[in-house]
C-alpha positions in Angstrom: 110.3 154.1 24.1 108.2 156.3 26.4 105.2 155.8 24.1 105.7 152.1 24.2 105.9 152.1 27.9 102.6 154.1 28.2 100.9 151.5 25.8 102.3 148.7 27.9 101.1 150.2 31.2 97.6 150.8 29.6 97.4 147.2 28.6 98.5 146.1 32.1 95.9 148.3 33.9 93.0 147.9 31.6 93.7 145.4 28.8 95.5 142.2 27.9 98.3 141.6 30.4 100.1 139.2 28.1 100.2 141.9 25.4 101.6 144.2 28.0 104.5 141.8 28.5 105.2 141.7 24.7 105.2 145.5 24.5 107.3 146.2 27.6 109.8 143.4 27.1 110.9 145.1 23.9 112.6 147.8 25.9 116.1 147.7 27.3 116.0 150.2 30.2 115.7 148.9 33.7 112.3 150.7 34.2 110.9 149.0 31.0 112.2 145.6 32.1 110.7 146.1 35.6 107.4 147.0 34.1 107.6 143.9 31.8 108.4 141.8 34.8 105.4 143.2 36.7 103.2 142.4 33.7 104.6 138.8 33.5 104.0 138.4 37.1 100.3 139.4 36.7 100.0 136.9 33.8 101.8 134.2 35.8 104.3 133.7 33.0 107.3 132.4 35.0 109.4 131.7 31.9 109.1 135.3 30.8 109.8 136.5 34.4 113.0 134.5 34.6 114.2 135.8 31.2 113.5 139.4 32.2 115.4 138.8 35.5 118.4 137.7 33.6 118.3 140.8 31.4 117.9 143.0 34.5 120.9 141.4 36.1 123.1 143.1 33.4 122.2 146.5 34.8 124.1 148.3 37.6 123.4 147.2 41.2 120.5 148.9 43.0 117.2 148.1 44.7 115.1 147.7 41.6 117.8 145.8 39.7 118.3 143.4 42.7 114.5 142.8 43.1 113.8 142.2 39.4 116.9 140.1 38.8 116.6 138.3 42.1 113.0 137.2 41.3 114.0 136.0 37.9 117.2 134.2 38.9 115.4 132.5 41.8 112.7 131.2 39.5 115.5 130.0 37.2 117.2 128.1 39.9 120.2 130.3 40.0 121.9 130.3 43.5 122.5 134.0 43.3 118.8 134.8 43.2 117.9 134.5 46.9 120.9 136.6 47.9 119.8 139.5 45.6 116.3 139.3 47.1 117.7 139.5 50.6 119.8 142.5 49.7 116.8 144.2 48.1 114.7 143.6 51.2 117.4 145.1 53.4 117.3 148.2 51.3 113.5 148.4 51.2 113.4 149.5 54.9 114.9 152.8 53.8 112.3 153.4 51.1 109.6 156.1 51.1 108.2 154.9 47.8 105.1 152.8 47.5 106.3 151.1 44.3 109.5 150.0 46.0 107.5 148.4 48.8 105.4 146.5 46.2 108.7 145.2 44.7 109.7 144.2 48.2 106.4 142.4 48.5 107.2 140.4 45.4 110.8 139.7 46.6 109.5 138.3 49.9 106.9 136.2 48.1 109.7 134.8 45.9 111.5 133.7 49.1 108.4 132.0 50.3 108.0 134.4 53.2 104.4 135.4 52.9 104.3 137.1 56.3 107.1 139.5 55.3 105.3 140.0 52.0 102.2 141.0 53.9 104.1 143.5 56.0 105.7 145.1 52.9 102.3 145.3 51.1 100.8 147.0 54.2 103.6 149.6 54.2 103.0 150.2 50.5 99.4 151.1 51.2 100.4 153.5 54.1 103.1 155.2 51.9 100.7 155.6 48.9 98.1 157.3 51.1 100.6 159.6 52.8 102.2 160.6 49.5 98.9 161.3 47.7 99.7 159.1 44.7 96.1 158.9 43.6 96.8 157.6 40.2 98.2 154.3 41.4 96.3 154.1 44.6 93.7 151.6 43.3 96.6 149.3 42.4 98.4 149.7 45.6 95.2 149.0 47.5 95.0 145.6 45.8 98.1 144.5 47.8 97.1 146.4 50.9 93.7 144.7 51.0 95.4 141.3 50.6 97.8 142.1 53.4 94.9 142.9 55.7 93.2 139.7 54.8 96.2 137.5 55.3 96.8 139.2 58.7 93.2 138.1 59.7 91.9 141.7 59.6 88.9 140.7 57.5 86.7 143.8 58.1 89.6 146.1 57.3 90.5 144.2 54.2 86.9 144.5 53.0 86.9 148.2 53.6 90.1 148.7 51.7 88.9 146.6 48.8 85.5 148.4 48.7 87.5 151.7 48.4 89.9 150.3 45.9 87.0 148.9 43.7 85.4 152.3 43.6 88.6 154.1 42.7 89.5 151.5 40.1 86.1 151.8 38.4 86.5 155.6 38.4 90.0 155.4 36.9 89.0 152.8 34.3 91.6 150.3 35.7 89.6 147.2 34.6 92.1 144.6 35.8 92.3 146.2 39.2 88.5 146.0 39.4 89.0 142.2 39.0 91.6 142.2 41.7 89.3 143.8 44.3 86.3 141.7 43.3 88.4 138.6 43.7 89.6 139.7 47.2 86.0 140.5 48.2 85.0 137.0 47.0 87.6 135.5 49.3 86.3 137.5 52.2 82.7 136.5 51.4 83.9 132.9 51.5 85.4 133.4 55.0 82.1 134.9 56.1 80.2 132.0 54.7 78.3 134.3 52.3 78.0 131.9 49.4 75.9 134.1 47.1 78.3 137.1 47.3 81.3 134.9 46.9 80.1 133.2 43.8 78.8 136.4 42.2 82.0 138.4 42.9 84.3 135.5 41.8 82.4 135.1 38.5 82.6 138.9 37.9 86.4 138.8 38.5 86.9 135.8 36.3 84.9 137.5 33.5 87.5 140.2 33.4 90.7 138.3 34.4 90.5 135.3 32.0 90.0 137.2 28.7 92.6 139.8 29.9 95.1 137.0 30.8 95.5 138.3 34.4 96.4 134.9 35.9 97.1 136.4 39.3 93.5 137.6 39.7 91.9 134.7 37.9 93.7 132.4 40.3 92.5 134.4 43.3 88.9 134.3 42.1 89.3 130.5 41.7 90.8 130.3 45.2 87.7 132.1 46.6 85.4 129.4 45.3 87.7 126.6 46.6 88.0 128.3 50.0 84.2 128.6 50.1 83.9 124.8 49.7 86.6 124.2 52.3 84.9 126.6 54.8 81.5 124.9 54.3 83.0 121.4 54.8 82.7 120.3 51.1 86.1 118.7 51.1 85.9 116.7 47.9 84.8 119.8 45.9 87.4 121.9 47.5 90.1 119.3 46.8 89.2 119.3 43.1 89.3 123.1 42.9 92.6 123.4 44.7 94.1 120.7 42.4 92.9 122.7 39.4 94.4 125.9 40.8 97.8 124.2 41.2 97.6 123.0 37.6 96.4 126.2 36.0 98.7 127.8 33.4 99.7 131.4 32.7 96.7 133.7 32.2 94.4 131.3 34.0 96.2 130.8 37.3 99.4 131.8 39.1 102.1 130.0 41.0 101.8 132.5 43.9 98.2 131.6 44.4 99.0 127.9 44.2 101.8 128.4 46.8 99.7 130.4 49.2 96.7 128.1 48.9 98.7 124.9 49.5 98.0 124.8 53.3 94.3 124.9 52.3 94.9 122.3 49.6 96.5 119.9 52.1 93.6 120.4 54.5 91.1 119.7 51.7 93.0 116.6 50.6 93.0 115.2 54.1 89.3 116.0 54.5 88.5 114.3 51.2 90.5 111.2 52.3 93.2 111.6 49.7 96.4 110.9 51.7 98.6 110.7 48.5 97.2 114.0 47.3 98.0 115.6 50.7 101.6 114.3 50.6 102.0 115.6 47.0 100.9 119.0 48.0 103.2 119.0 51.0 106.1 118.1 48.8 105.3 121.0 46.5 105.1 123.4 49.5 108.4 122.2 50.8 110.0 123.1 47.5 108.4 126.5 47.4 109.4 127.2 51.0 113.0 126.1 50.6 114.4 129.6 51.0 111.9 130.8 53.6 113.1 131.5 57.1 110.4 133.5 58.9 108.6 131.9 61.8 105.2 132.1 60.2 106.4 130.4 56.9 107.8 127.6 59.0 104.6 127.4 61.1 102.5 126.8 58.0 104.9 124.2 56.7 104.7 122.4 60.1 100.9 122.5 60.0 100.9 120.9 56.6 103.2 118.2 57.9 100.8 117.7 60.9 97.9 117.2 58.5 99.7 115.0 55.9 101.6 112.9 58.5 98.9 112.9 61.1 101.5 114.3 63.5 100.5 115.9 66.8 104.1 117.0 67.3 104.0 118.9 64.0 100.9 120.8 65.1 102.5 121.7 68.4 105.6 123.0 66.5 103.3 125.1 64.3 101.6 126.6 67.3 105.0 127.5 68.9 106.1 129.2 65.6 102.9 131.1 64.6 103.1 134.9 64.6 99.7 135.3 62.9 96.8 134.7 65.3 94.3 133.9 62.5 96.5 131.1 61.2 97.3 130.0 64.7 93.5 129.7 65.3 93.2 127.4 62.2 96.0 125.2 63.6 94.4 125.2 67.0 91.1 124.1 65.4 92.8 121.2 63.6 94.7 120.1 66.6 91.6 120.5 68.9 89.5 118.3 66.5 92.2 115.7 66.5 92.4 115.6 70.3 88.7 115.5 70.8 88.3 112.6 68.4 91.2 110.8 70.2 89.0 110.9 73.3 91.1 113.7 75.0 88.4 116.4 75.4 90.1 118.1 78.3 93.2 118.8 76.1 91.1 119.7 73.1 89.0 122.4 74.8 91.7 125.0 75.3 92.7 124.8 71.6 89.1 124.9 70.4 88.1 127.8 72.7 91.0 129.9 71.4 90.1 129.1 67.8 86.4 129.9 68.4 87.1 133.2 70.0 89.5 134.3 67.3 87.2 133.3 64.4 84.3 135.1 66.1 86.3 138.3 66.4 87.5 138.1 62.8 84.1 137.4 61.4 85.1 134.0 59.9 81.7 132.5 60.7 81.9 129.0 59.1 85.1 128.3 61.1 83.6 129.8 64.2 80.6 127.5 63.9 82.9 124.5 63.3 85.0 125.4 66.4 81.9 125.9 68.5 80.4 122.6 67.5 83.7 120.8 68.3 83.8 122.6 71.6 80.3 121.5 72.5 81.2 117.9 71.5 84.2 118.2 73.9 81.9 119.1 76.8 81.9 122.9 76.9 79.0 125.2 76.0 80.1 128.6 77.1 78.9 132.0 76.0 79.9 133.2 72.6 82.6 135.9 72.7 81.3 139.4 72.1 81.1 140.4 68.4 83.5 143.3 67.7 81.5 146.5 67.9 83.3 147.8 64.8 81.3 145.3 62.8 78.4 147.8 63.1 80.2 150.2 60.8 79.9 150.4 57.1 83.1 150.0 55.1 83.4 153.8 54.6 82.8 154.4 58.3 85.4 151.7 59.2 88.0 153.4 57.0 87.3 156.8 58.7 87.5 155.2 62.2 90.9 153.7 61.3 92.3 157.0 60.1 91.0 158.7 63.2 92.9 156.1 65.2 96.0 156.9 63.1 95.7 160.5 64.4 94.5 162.2 61.2 92.3 165.3 61.3 89.0 165.5 59.4 90.7 167.6 56.8 93.5 165.0 56.3 91.0 162.2 56.2 88.9 164.1 53.6 92.0 164.4 51.4 92.9 160.8 51.8 89.4 159.5 50.9 88.5 162.1 48.4 85.7 163.5 50.5 84.9 166.9 51.9 85.7 167.6 55.6 82.0 168.2 56.1 81.3 164.7 54.8 83.9 163.2 57.2 82.3 165.0 60.1 78.8 163.7 59.0 80.2 160.2 59.1 81.7 160.7 62.5 78.4 161.9 63.9 76.8 158.6 62.6 79.7 156.5 64.0 79.5 157.8 67.6 76.0 156.6 68.5 76.6 153.3 66.7 79.5 152.6 69.0 78.1 154.3 72.1 80.9 156.8 72.3 81.1 160.6 72.1 84.5 161.7 70.9 87.4 161.2 68.5 89.5 160.1 71.5 87.0 157.5 72.5 86.9 156.3 68.9 90.7 156.0 68.6 90.9 154.1 71.9 88.1 151.7 70.8 89.8 150.9 67.5 93.1 150.2 69.3 91.3 147.9 71.8 89.5 146.0 69.0 93.0 145.3 67.5 94.5 144.3 70.8 96.3 140.9 70.9 94.0 138.0 71.5 96.8 135.4 71.5 100.5 135.5 72.1 101.0 135.4 68.4 100.2 139.0 67.7 97.4 141.3 66.6 94.0 140.1 65.4 
C-alpha cells in the first residue's frame, strides 16, 4: 500500500489528478482515504469526495477523520457533516502541523466560511516555513498565496506565488506550477495587466486541463472572468462566470464557483441580466447555508444588495465586513448607486474609502473606477500615496516581511534557500529604495504599511 500511496501522490503533484483518485481510493487506511479525498478535491469530483467521506467516517474519531468525513457528509447532505467540521476546526487551533491547517482550510471552505479558510491557509504557510518542510512547501504556498490575495494583500500574494512557482518548478511539481500561475493571473487581472493575466492563465490551463486539476483550471478561468469584470466588460464577464459555475470535474471546481459568485452577481447586474443575478444569489444562499462568520454574511448581503437593488443590504454588508478590500468593493457599489441617485454628498465618503483602499492594494482598475465616480460626485482630491513597498521586487518584499517578523539574516536565508550574504545584499538594496537605514526602520515601515485603513481590519 505504501508504494500505491507514493504513486498516487506523484500523480497528484505532477500527473493526472483523476488517476491519483483512482489509485489512492483503493486503500483503506485513513491516510490513504485522506490523500484520495485531497486528490478528489483537486479534481473537483464531489461524488468521489462524498463517498470517501462516508468511508472515513467508519474510522475512530480524531482531527483528520472529522475533517475528511465532515467534508464528505456535508457534501452528501448529511446533517452530521457540519458538526464534524466544527469539531475539527476547534481542534485545529492546537495543531503545529501545516497539513492539518490545510485540512482546516478545507473544512472552513465546506462550511462556506471563506474568511476562516483564509486564516487557516495563512497559518499553514507560517507553520510550513517554521518547520522547514521544504518538500511540501510549494504546495502549502499555493494556499498561503491565495490567503494573502483574499485578504487584499496583493503584493504579498504575488511575492508568495513567485516563490512558490520557482520552488514548484525546481521540485517538478507540475500541478503546483499551474496553481501559482493561476493565482498570478488573478493578481494581474486585479492590477489591470491584461497581457500578463491572459498569458499566465493560458499557461495554467495548458497544465491543469489535461491533468484534470479542476481546482486550478477553475482559478485560471476565474482570472480571465475577473479581468473582464475589472475592465468593465460585463457581458463577457457574465458569460465567463456562468461557464465557471457550469464546469464539471477536471475543468472547474465548486469552490471556485462558490467563491466567485459575488463577482458573478456583479457581472450579471452590470450586463443587465436580473434573472441571472437572482439565480446566482440563490446558489450562493445554498452554499452559505452553514456559514456564520461576519465576512461570509457580509458578502451574502452585498449579493442581495446587487440582485435586489437594496441600499439597506449594502449597508448591512458594510456593518458586517471584516475584510477591508471586500468592504471597499461594497463601498464602491454603494457609492455608485448613491451618486446615480443624485445623492453625491452621501456617495463621496464611500467612494473615497474605496479609492484609497484600492490604491493602497494596487487594484488599479477599481481604483480608477472609484476615482472617476468620485470626480463625478464633485470631488477631485489628491491620490493617496502609493505604498513605498511597491518599489520592492517580490524577493525583496519577502525578505522585508521576514525582517518584520523578527527573523535574523541567517534564519531568512534558511527560509528562502539563500545564503546569509545574499540576504544582506538584498537588504542593502532595499534600504535606499525605501529611504531608511536599518532593520528596525524596515520592520516599522512594513508594520505601518499594513496598518488598518478602515475599521474592518488590516489591508
